[in-house]
Every structure is written in structure tokens, then in C-alpha cells.
C-alpha positions as CSV (number, residue, x, y, z in Angstrom):
1,X,-2.4,7.9,13.1
2,X,-1.5,8.4,16.8
3,X,1.6,10.3,17.8
4,X,3.2,7.1,18.8
5,X,2.4,5.5,15.5
6,X,3.8,8.4,13.6
7,X,7.1,8.5,15.5
8,X,7.5,4.7,15.2
9,X,6.9,4.8,11.5
10,X,9.4,7.6,10.9
11,X,12.0,5.9,13.1
12,X,11.5,2.7,11.0
13,X,12.2,4.7,7.8
14,X,8.7,4.8,6.6
15,X,7.2,7.9,4.9
16,X,4.4,9.7,6.8
17,X,2.4,12.5,5.2
18,X,0.1,15.1,6.8
19,X,-3.0,16.4,4.9
20,X,-1.5,15.7,1.5
21,X,1.6,14.3,-0.1
22,X,3.3,17.7,-0.1
23,X,3.8,17.5,3.7
24,X,6.1,14.9,5.2
25,X,7.0,14.2,8.8
26,X,10.7,14.0,9.4
27,X,13.2,13.7,12.3
28,X,16.0,16.2,12.3
29,X,19.6,15.7,13.4
30,X,18.8,16.6,17.1
31,X,15.8,14.2,17.3
32,X,13.0,16.6,16.7
33,X,9.9,15.4,14.8
34,X,8.9,18.1,12.3
35,X,6.3,18.5,9.5
36,X,8.2,19.6,6.4
37,X,6.9,21.1,3.2
38,X,9.2,21.5,0.2
39,X,12.0,19.8,2.1
40,X,15.4,20.6,0.5
41,X,14.2,23.6,-1.4
42,X,14.7,27.3,-0.9
43,X,11.1,27.7,0.1
44,X,11.0,24.8,2.5
45,X,8.8,25.3,5.6
46,X,9.1,23.4,8.8
47,X,6.9,23.2,11.9
48,X,6.9,21.0,15.0
49,X,4.9,17.8,14.9
50,X,3.6,18.8,18.3
51,X,3.1,21.8,20.4
52,X,5.7,22.6,23.1
53,X,4.0,20.2,25.4
54,X,5.2,17.4,23.2
55,X,1.8,15.8,23.2
56,X,-0.7,17.9,21.3
57,X,-0.2,17.4,17.6
58,X,-0.2,20.1,14.9
59,X,-2.9,18.4,12.9
60,X,-5.7,15.9,13.6
61,X,-4.5,12.3,13.9
62,X,-6.8,11.3,11.0
63,X,-4.9,13.7,8.7
64,X,-1.6,11.7,9.0
65,X,-1.1,8.7,6.8
66,X,1.7,6.4,5.5
67,X,3.2,7.0,2.1
68,X,2.6,4.3,-0.4
69,X,4.6,2.9,-3.4
70,X,2.7,2.2,-6.6
71,X,2.2,-1.5,-5.9
72,X,0.8,-1.1,-2.4
73,X,-1.5,1.9,-3.4
74,X,-3.0,-0.2,-6.3
75,X,-3.4,-3.2,-3.9
76,X,-5.4,-1.1,-1.4
77,X,-7.4,0.6,-4.1
78,X,-8.3,-2.8,-5.5
79,X,-9.4,-3.9,-2.0
80,X,-11.8,-0.9,-1.9
81,X,-13.1,-1.7,-5.4
82,X,-13.6,-5.4,-4.8
83,X,-15.0,-5.5,-1.3
84,X,-18.4,-4.3,0.0
85,X,-19.1,-2.6,3.3
86,X,-21.6,-5.3,4.4
87,X,-24.1,-2.7,5.5
88,X,-27.0,-4.7,4.3
89,X,-27.8,-8.5,4.1
90,X,-27.1,-8.4,0.4
91,X,-23.5,-7.0,1.0
92,X,-24.1,-3.3,0.9
93,X,-22.1,-0.9,-1.2
94,X,-18.6,-1.2,-2.7
95,X,-16.2,0.3,-0.3
96,X,-14.8,2.7,-2.9
97,X,-18.1,4.6,-2.9
98,X,-17.5,6.0,0.5
99,X,-13.8,5.4,1.4
100,X,-10.4,6.1,0.0
101,X,-7.0,4.7,0.6
102,X,-6.5,7.3,3.4
103,X,-9.3,5.6,5.4
104,X,-7.2,2.4,6.0
105,X,-6.1,2.0,9.6
106,X,-2.3,2.6,10.0
107,X,-1.7,-1.1,11.0
108,X,-3.4,-2.3,7.9
109,X,-1.3,0.0,5.7
110,X,1.8,-1.2,7.4
111,X,0.8,-4.8,6.8
112,X,0.0,-4.1,3.2
113,X,3.4,-2.4,2.6
114,X,5.2,-5.4,4.1
115,X,3.2,-8.1,2.3
116,X,3.4,-6.3,-1.1
117,X,7.2,-5.8,-0.7
118,X,7.6,-9.5,0.2
119,X,5.4,-10.6,-2.7
120,X,7.4,-8.5,-5.2
121,X,10.6,-10.2,-3.9
122,X,9.0,-13.6,-4.6
123,X,8.0,-12.4,-8.1
124,X,11.6,-11.3,-8.7
125,X,12.9,-14.7,-7.6
126,X,10.5,-16.5,-10.0
127,X,11.4,-14.1,-12.8
128,X,15.1,-15.0,-12.3
129,X,14.3,-18.6,-12.8
130,X,11.7,-18.4,-15.6
131,X,12.6,-15.2,-17.3
132,X,14.3,-16.8,-20.3
133,X,11.2,-18.7,-21.2
134,X,9.1,-15.6,-21.0
135,X,11.4,-13.8,-23.3
136,X,11.1,-16.7,-25.7
137,X,7.4,-16.1,-25.8
138,X,8.0,-12.5,-26.8
139,X,7.1,-10.9,-23.5
140,X,9.6,-8.3,-22.4
141,X,9.9,-8.4,-18.6
142,X,12.2,-6.0,-16.8
143,X,12.5,-4.7,-13.2
144,X,9.8,-2.1,-14.0
145,X,7.2,-4.8,-14.2
146,X,7.6,-5.4,-10.4
147,X,6.9,-1.8,-9.6
148,X,3.6,-1.3,-11.5
149,X,0.0,-0.7,-10.3
150,X,-0.9,-3.9,-12.2
151,X,1.0,-6.0,-9.8
152,X,-0.8,-4.6,-6.7
153,X,-4.2,-4.9,-8.4
154,X,-3.5,-8.5,-9.5
155,X,-2.0,-9.5,-6.1
156,X,-5.3,-8.6,-4.3
157,X,-7.5,-10.3,-6.9
158,X,-5.4,-13.4,-7.1
159,X,-4.8,-14.0,-3.4
160,X,-8.5,-13.9,-2.8
161,X,-9.5,-16.2,-5.6
162,X,-11.4,-13.7,-7.8
163,X,-12.1,-14.5,-11.4
164,X,-9.3,-12.2,-12.5
165,X,-5.7,-11.6,-11.6
166,X,-2.2,-12.8,-12.7
167,X,-3.5,-16.0,-14.4
168,X,-5.6,-14.1,-17.0
169,X,-2.8,-11.6,-17.9
170,X,-0.3,-13.6,-19.8
171,X,0.3,-10.7,-22.2
172,X,1.8,-8.8,-19.2
173,X,3.7,-11.5,-17.4
174,X,4.2,-14.4,-19.9
175,X,2.2,-17.7,-19.9
176,X,4.5,-19.5,-17.4
177,X,5.1,-16.6,-15.0
178,X,1.4,-15.6,-15.0
179,X,0.6,-19.0,-13.5
180,X,3.5,-18.9,-11.1
181,X,2.6,-15.5,-9.8
182,X,-1.0,-16.7,-9.4
183,X,0.2,-19.7,-7.3
184,X,2.4,-17.4,-5.3
185,X,-0.5,-15.0,-4.6
186,X,-2.8,-17.9,-3.6
187,X,-0.2,-19.3,-1.3
188,X,-0.1,-15.9,0.5
189,X,-3.6,-16.5,1.8
190,X,-6.7,-14.5,1.6
191,X,-7.2,-11.0,3.0
192,X,-10.4,-9.0,3.3
193,X,-11.2,-5.4,3.9
194,X,-13.8,-4.6,6.5
195,X,-15.2,-1.4,8.1
196,X,-14.1,-1.2,11.7
197,X,-14.2,1.2,14.6
198,X,-13.9,5.0,13.9
199,X,-14.9,4.5,10.3
200,X,-11.5,3.0,9.5
201,X,-10.9,0.2,7.0
202,X,-9.1,-2.9,8.3
203,X,-7.5,-5.7,6.3
204,X,-7.9,-9.1,8.0
């Protein structure tokens, strides 16, 4: 992530990590951008996001990444598992052999966070309408179902028309809702992960 991307993400209320999930970029009360470790604890440590020149970052741009909720993380992990790098005429290797979630371009992560959040909202709306029927089928659905890795995984598979996804998981979602979620995912349109410049993964 560039310095501008990091600042914009923090200003927008997104979580930005450096190196690992223990470090987080924050903005303090006087507008300074800091890298915090153990924030809020007695042993908390803080350092400036940049040197005194305000430009040179304390860390490589490639070491900064957006924090992910469970749904979005599973969604991107599924993209790596399901897609190939197209390095050969036959399709090449699965992306997850050489890449991790941290290799997604910042703009693709931002897009995934937004689209997964919007999809979960649509799921909740459908659940409100069809929930009673699902319960009659003996499937217990609560708010936790919308915040699971299964949702992210099934969203990627379903929106891209793979032979698995919401539709073949009635035991998790209920017969009626599994089909509704499948239709909602397909209506979201297809996305595909590709290898782009700088070795980053882009979702298009």
C-alpha cells in the first residue's frame, strides 16, 4: 500500500496492519499517523508511520495491508484456491500455490470488503423474509451465519458459477434460502482474480 492509500484507509475507518496483525496503523488525536503495537495495553509501543520528512515510511509499502473480516478473508482465500495464474496455455498453477491474501492489491481488497459487506446485508434481508420457513425445516439460522467463513467461500463460488456454493449447502442455509442466496450471488456478477503488475493479485 502507498502512503496515500494507508492514510485514506485509516481516515475511512478501515483497519490497516503492518507486517502482521499485531501492528496497526492509527491516527492520534492531533492527526499523527502511527504504527501501534499492543494498543491500549501497558506495554503498547508506538512509532511514526513515516520519518520526520513525512514521506519515507517506516516499513516497505508491500508490508502494509488492510484488515479483513472472516467473510472477506474466506472470499479472497477461495479466489486464490479456485483461480489459476494462467502462466501456461493450460491455465498454469492454482494461485494459492504461490500467493496469499496479502498479495491482493489494495484496491481489490477494498472492493472485496465493500462487496462482501453489501452481500451480507442482502442475505440478512432475505433471511428476514424467509427465516420462518427455514426454521420449519429444522435449520437454525442466526446472525452468526452471516459472519462465517462459509459465506465468503460460497459467495465467490456462487457468483462465478462454479459447481458448488450456496445452492448445494441446504444443511447450512435451509432449502429455500440456499437457492435465494445462490440467485443473489449470481446477480452480483462474476469476478476473477488475475496476476497483475508487481506480482499483485487483482480482482476484475
